[in-house]
DOROMAR-707463 format. One line per 10 residues: number of its first residue (from 1); their letters; for each residue x, y, z of C-alpha. Coordinates in Angstrom, 2 decimals, padded with zeros to 5 digits. Example, Ala and Ser with C-alpha at 12.3 -4.5 7.8 and 13.67 -1.06 7.14 Angstrom:
2
1	AS	012.30,-004.50,007.80 ~ 013.67,-001.06,007.14
//
This chain:
317
1	MSFAPKDTHI	000.00,000.00,000.00 ~ 001.48,003.30,-001.12 ~ 000.02,006.37,000.54 ~ 000.23,009.34,-001.80 ~ -002.08,012.22,-002.77 ~ -000.99,011.60,-006.37 ~ 001.19,008.97,-007.98 ~ 003.55,011.63,-009.30 ~ 006.33,011.74,-006.70 ~ 007.83,008.33,-007.46
11	AQVQFALERG	005.93,005.53,-009.18 ~ 006.17,003.20,-006.18 ~ 003.17,001.15,-007.24 ~ 004.37,000.74,-010.83 ~ 007.82,-000.20,-009.51 ~ 006.23,-002.99,-007.46 ~ 003.82,-004.21,-010.14 ~ 006.57,-004.51,-012.74 ~ 008.33,-006.93,-010.36 ~ 005.30,-009.13,-009.82
21	VPALIGILAS	004.32,-007.81,-006.37 ~ 000.65,-006.84,-005.81 ~ 000.41,-003.13,-004.89 ~ -002.24,-000.42,-004.47 ~ -002.44,003.33,-003.98 ~ -004.36,004.63,-000.96 ~ -005.02,007.81,000.99 ~ -006.40,008.46,004.48 ~ -009.02,011.01,005.50 ~ -011.98,010.20,007.78
31	IRLPYPSRAF	-013.12,006.83,006.39 ~ -011.39,003.52,006.93 ~ -009.61,001.91,004.03 ~ -011.93,-000.63,002.34 ~ -009.66,-003.60,003.13 ~ -009.82,-006.26,005.83 ~ -007.42,-006.33,008.75 ~ -003.89,-007.66,008.14 ~ -004.26,-007.39,004.34 ~ -000.87,-005.82,003.47
41	DMAHCSRCLI	002.78,-006.72,003.93 ~ 004.04,-003.14,003.72 ~ 002.76,000.44,003.77 ~ 004.87,003.26,002.33 ~ 004.48,007.02,002.72 ~ 006.61,009.15,000.40 ~ 005.87,012.80,001.23 ~ 002.21,011.78,001.49 ~ 001.25,014.83,003.63 ~ -000.65,012.69,006.16
51	PWGQYDGLYL	-000.33,014.06,009.76 ~ 000.70,010.75,011.30 ~ 001.28,012.11,014.80 ~ -001.97,014.04,015.12 ~ -005.48,013.00,016.23 ~ -004.16,010.58,018.87 ~ -002.32,008.60,016.19 ~ -005.58,007.79,014.37 ~ -003.94,007.31,010.98 ~ -001.13,005.10,012.27
61	IEVDRVLRLG	-003.74,002.98,014.02 ~ -005.48,002.47,010.67 ~ -002.15,001.45,009.13 ~ -001.70,-000.96,012.04 ~ -005.09,-002.47,011.23 ~ -004.32,-003.24,007.58 ~ -000.73,-004.42,008.17 ~ -000.14,-008.10,008.77 ~ 001.80,-009.30,011.79 ~ 005.45,-008.47,011.20
71	GYWILSGPPI	004.55,-006.11,008.35 ~ 006.53,-002.96,007.60 ~ 005.75,000.73,007.55 ~ 008.21,002.97,005.70 ~ 008.17,006.76,006.03 ~ 010.22,008.92,003.69 ~ 010.14,012.68,003.54 ~ 009.45,015.25,006.30 ~ 010.07,014.99,009.20 ~ 012.55,012.17,008.53
81	NWERHWKGWD	016.14,013.41,008.14 ~ 015.13,016.85,009.35 ~ 018.67,017.35,010.73 ~ 020.00,017.86,007.20 ~ 017.10,019.40,005.32 ~ 015.06,021.48,007.80 ~ 016.49,024.75,006.48 ~ 014.92,024.07,003.08 ~ 011.56,023.14,004.60 ~ 008.89,025.45,006.03
91	KTAEQFKGEQ	009.33,024.81,009.77 ~ 011.95,025.10,012.46 ~ 014.26,022.29,013.53 ~ 012.44,022.03,016.88 ~ 009.09,021.58,015.15 ~ 010.38,018.79,012.90 ~ 012.06,017.06,015.84 ~ 008.80,017.27,017.79 ~ 006.83,015.78,014.89 ~ 009.19,012.82,014.56
101	DVIESVAKSL	009.17,012.24,018.32 ~ 005.36,012.14,018.33 ~ 005.27,009.68,015.41 ~ 007.80,007.39,017.10 ~ 005.86,007.65,020.37 ~ 002.63,006.55,018.66 ~ 004.47,003.72,016.87 ~ 005.93,002.58,020.19 ~ 002.46,002.55,021.76 ~ 001.37,000.24,018.93
111	CWKKLIQKGR	004.24,-002.13,019.85 ~ 006.01,-001.34,016.58 ~ 009.75,-001.65,016.42 ~ 011.96,000.92,014.73 ~ 014.33,-001.11,012.58 ~ 016.50,001.52,010.92 ~ 016.63,005.16,009.93 ~ 019.00,005.87,007.08 ~ 019.01,008.96,004.90 ~ 015.45,010.02,004.19
121	YCHLAKAYES	013.92,006.63,005.07 ~ 012.65,005.30,008.38 ~ 011.65,001.62,008.60 ~ 009.33,000.31,011.33 ~ 007.89,-003.18,011.82 ~ 004.58,-004.25,013.37 ~ 004.86,-006.69,016.28 ~ 004.10,-010.40,015.87 ~ 002.17,-010.58,019.25 ~ -007.10,-006.08,021.04
131	CSWQNQSYTK	-012.22,-003.63,018.10 ~ -013.60,-006.06,015.60 ~ -013.40,-004.95,012.00 ~ -016.04,-006.75,010.05 ~ -017.41,-003.72,008.19 ~ -014.74,-001.68,006.43 ~ -016.76,000.34,003.94 ~ -017.84,003.84,005.00 ~ -016.96,003.27,008.65 ~ -015.54,006.12,010.71
141	LETCLTPLPD	-011.95,005.83,011.91 ~ -011.57,005.01,015.60 ~ -008.70,005.12,018.10 ~ -008.90,001.39,018.55 ~ -006.20,-001.24,018.13 ~ -006.57,-004.44,016.14 ~ -006.62,-007.37,018.58 ~ -003.87,-009.95,018.17 ~ -004.71,-013.66,018.52 ~ -003.82,-015.23,021.84
151	VSNIRETSGG	-000.75,-017.47,022.16 ~ -000.07,-020.27,024.61 ~ 003.63,-019.50,025.13 ~ 006.09,-016.72,024.45 ~ 007.78,-018.56,021.54 ~ 004.55,-019.12,019.62 ~ 003.81,-016.77,016.69 ~ 000.50,-014.97,017.06 ~ -001.88,-015.73,014.20 ~ -000.59,-019.22,013.44
161	GPVAKWPQRL	002.82,-018.52,011.95 ~ 004.44,-016.56,009.12 ~ 002.62,-016.32,005.81 ~ 004.06,-017.92,002.70 ~ 006.09,-015.83,000.28 ~ 004.80,-014.76,-003.12 ~ 003.74,-016.39,-005.37 ~ 003.21,-019.46,-003.14 ~ 000.86,-017.40,-000.97 ~ -001.72,-017.33,-003.78
171	TSTPPRIISG	-002.44,-021.04,-003.34 ~ -001.39,-021.76,000.25 ~ -003.78,-022.02,003.21 ~ -003.52,-018.98,005.53 ~ -001.76,-019.76,008.84 ~ -004.71,-018.47,010.89 ~ -006.88,-021.19,009.35 ~ -004.23,-023.87,009.82 ~ -003.91,-022.92,013.49 ~ -007.68,-023.28,014.01
181	SVGEITEEVY	-008.21,-019.67,015.16 ~ -010.95,-018.86,012.63 ~ -013.87,-020.66,014.20 ~ -015.42,-023.41,012.08 ~ -013.24,-022.76,009.02 ~ -010.78,-025.63,008.89 ~ -008.05,-026.24,006.34 ~ -010.23,-028.86,004.64 ~ -013.20,-026.45,004.42 ~ -010.93,-023.74,003.01
191	INDTNLWRTR	-009.49,-026.03,000.31 ~ -012.95,-027.33,-000.67 ~ -014.31,-023.79,-000.93 ~ -011.32,-022.71,-003.04 ~ -011.81,-025.64,-005.42 ~ -015.54,-024.82,-005.64 ~ -014.83,-021.25,-006.71 ~ -012.29,-022.46,-009.26 ~ -015.01,-024.62,-010.77 ~ -017.45,-021.72,-010.86
201	LSYYKTPDQQ	-014.96,-019.37,-012.43 ~ -014.18,-021.90,-015.14 ~ -017.70,-021.33,-016.50 ~ -017.38,-017.55,-016.44 ~ -017.57,-016.20,-019.97 ~ -018.62,-012.61,-020.58 ~ -017.16,-009.59,-022.36 ~ -014.57,-007.61,-020.40 ~ -016.17,-004.16,-020.21 ~ -012.83,-002.54,-019.47
211	LAEKGRCEAM	-011.33,-003.70,-022.75 ~ -014.32,-002.92,-024.97 ~ -017.49,-001.16,-023.86 ~ -020.36,-000.20,-026.12 ~ -018.32,-000.65,-029.25 ~ -015.34,001.44,-028.06 ~ -011.97,-000.23,-027.58 ~ -010.35,001.15,-024.45 ~ -007.04,000.42,-022.78 ~ -006.96,-001.45,-019.48
221	STYPRTYDFI	-006.67,000.82,-016.45 ~ -003.28,-000.48,-015.36 ~ 000.40,000.19,-015.77 ~ 002.52,-001.34,-018.54 ~ 004.25,-004.63,-017.77 ~ 001.88,-005.42,-014.87 ~ 000.88,-009.04,-015.53 ~ 002.81,-012.31,-015.71 ~ 000.04,-014.30,-017.35 ~ -003.04,-013.59,-019.49
231	HADAIFSLYK	-005.74,-016.14,-020.33 ~ -008.38,-015.28,-022.94 ~ -011.30,-017.54,-023.82 ~ -012.97,-016.74,-027.16 ~ -011.93,-013.08,-026.91 ~ -011.69,-012.59,-030.67 ~ -015.08,-014.19,-031.25 ~ -016.64,-011.95,-028.61 ~ -015.15,-008.72,-030.01 ~ -015.04,-009.52,-033.73
241	DRCEMEDILL	-017.46,-006.66,-034.56 ~ -016.20,-004.26,-031.90 ~ -012.40,-004.31,-031.67 ~ -009.63,-004.91,-034.13 ~ -007.50,-007.94,-033.39 ~ -004.35,-005.83,-033.63 ~ -005.62,-003.48,-030.90 ~ -006.39,-006.35,-028.53 ~ -002.99,-007.98,-029.00 ~ -001.17,-004.65,-028.70
251	EMDRILRPQG	-002.92,-004.00,-025.38 ~ -001.95,-007.48,-024.18 ~ 001.63,-006.74,-025.18 ~ 001.54,-003.45,-023.24 ~ 000.36,-004.91,-019.92 ~ 002.38,-008.15,-020.13 ~ 005.84,-008.36,-018.58 ~ 008.78,-009.66,-020.65 ~ 008.80,-013.47,-020.46 ~ 005.11,-013.34,-019.54
261	SVIIRDDVDF	002.77,-015.89,-021.11 ~ -000.55,-015.76,-022.97 ~ -003.02,-018.55,-023.61 ~ -005.82,-017.76,-026.07 ~ -008.60,-020.26,-026.78 ~ -010.71,-019.53,-029.86 ~ -011.77,-020.67,-033.33 ~ -008.88,-021.74,-035.54 ~ -009.56,-019.02,-038.14 ~ -009.12,-016.28,-035.55
271	LVNAKTIADE	-006.04,-017.88,-034.02 ~ -004.23,-018.24,-037.34 ~ -004.55,-014.50,-037.89 ~ -003.65,-013.81,-034.25 ~ -000.50,-015.92,-034.57 ~ 000.64,-013.85,-037.54 ~ 000.22,-010.63,-035.56 ~ 001.83,-012.10,-032.44 ~ 004.87,-013.16,-034.46 ~ 005.23,-009.57,-035.65
281	LKWETRLVDH	005.19,-008.49,-031.98 ~ 008.20,-010.80,-031.52 ~ 006.25,-013.21,-029.33 ~ 007.26,-016.85,-029.29 ~ 004.07,-018.64,-030.39 ~ 002.73,-022.08,-031.07 ~ -000.73,-023.27,-032.10 ~ -001.96,-026.51,-030.49 ~ -005.04,-028.69,-030.92 ~ -008.04,-028.84,-028.64
291	EEGPLVREKL	-008.00,-031.36,-025.77 ~ -010.53,-033.52,-027.64 ~ -008.44,-033.80,-030.79 ~ -007.48,-032.09,-034.04 ~ -010.99,-032.30,-035.55 ~ -012.34,-029.69,-033.10 ~ -012.27,-026.19,-034.61 ~ -011.40,-024.59,-031.28 ~ -007.61,-024.39,-030.85 ~ -005.18,-022.89,-028.37
301	LIATKQYWTA	-002.58,-020.23,-029.09 ~ 000.22,-020.34,-026.52 ~ 002.64,-017.41,-026.62 ~ 005.49,-015.92,-024.60 ~ 006.46,-012.27,-024.79 ~ 010.18,-011.98,-025.45 ~ 012.57,-009.46,-023.98 ~ 014.07,-007.42,-026.80 ~ 015.29,-003.92,-027.51 ~ 015.59,-001.98,-030.72
311	PAPTQNQ	018.99,-002.36,-032.38 ~ 021.40,000.52,-032.22 ~ 021.27,002.79,-035.30 ~ 023.97,002.08,-037.83 ~ 026.55,004.80,-038.37 ~ 027.61,005.72,-041.86 ~ 031.33,005.32,-042.24
//
């Protein structure tokens, strides 16, 4: 989670997305963030103009709510490193020192640990060791701490243990469920429910309104090189009278990372033309038969976007 009034200071979110890490932009005012508790690994403020030390630490408490156990909060910009830069800022050295002291005092009251302060960055970590947050949308902020699950001994990790690293976390069972701290939801129930939703999603087949709406072909609202994998089922058949095939493939190329993969399932006539265009985009492509055999008209186009750069211009000798 990157707190910023605008994504113009440094493209922190784009920097994360291009490296395969899920990231979002957020801002705090008077309404809670619309995310469940312990949803993020890290929160970052880069000159985000949020008064972290004011209002009894209300905003830091909200960050504490959405950070997982052991998650990180990084603050860069005023008042951090005020000793070197306060003369170029709009307050006195005493005021900046007071602001940082208040922020660190609130963080300490939340049982956060200051890991390091170097240059213009200050890194703090949420404790691993109590307000119920079931309704996040349009709920007023409160000076209330997120309760931590109880532990039986001092060496036990609160919440069931550390979460898996990405991308394994996408398919692993959360530690709170494994530890049995989520009521009647057991690991077996969680796995069965996940498999049920996979089955339901496999039947999902409807036009993507972001890509083409009411006959207008529009770009996806995301940064370039955001996705590792794209799967399209009958996309050319769905948009044959609405979007040009070249536009669809160019948009896929824009949002796909180098070495990312695409699987397109469609009629063979569409895929033959799509393969020609994909080859011109310097994708590595291959056309394969349907699972039920070569007599089925539906085929699969499997492609990988290659990493390449334009050759250097030749110099006339």
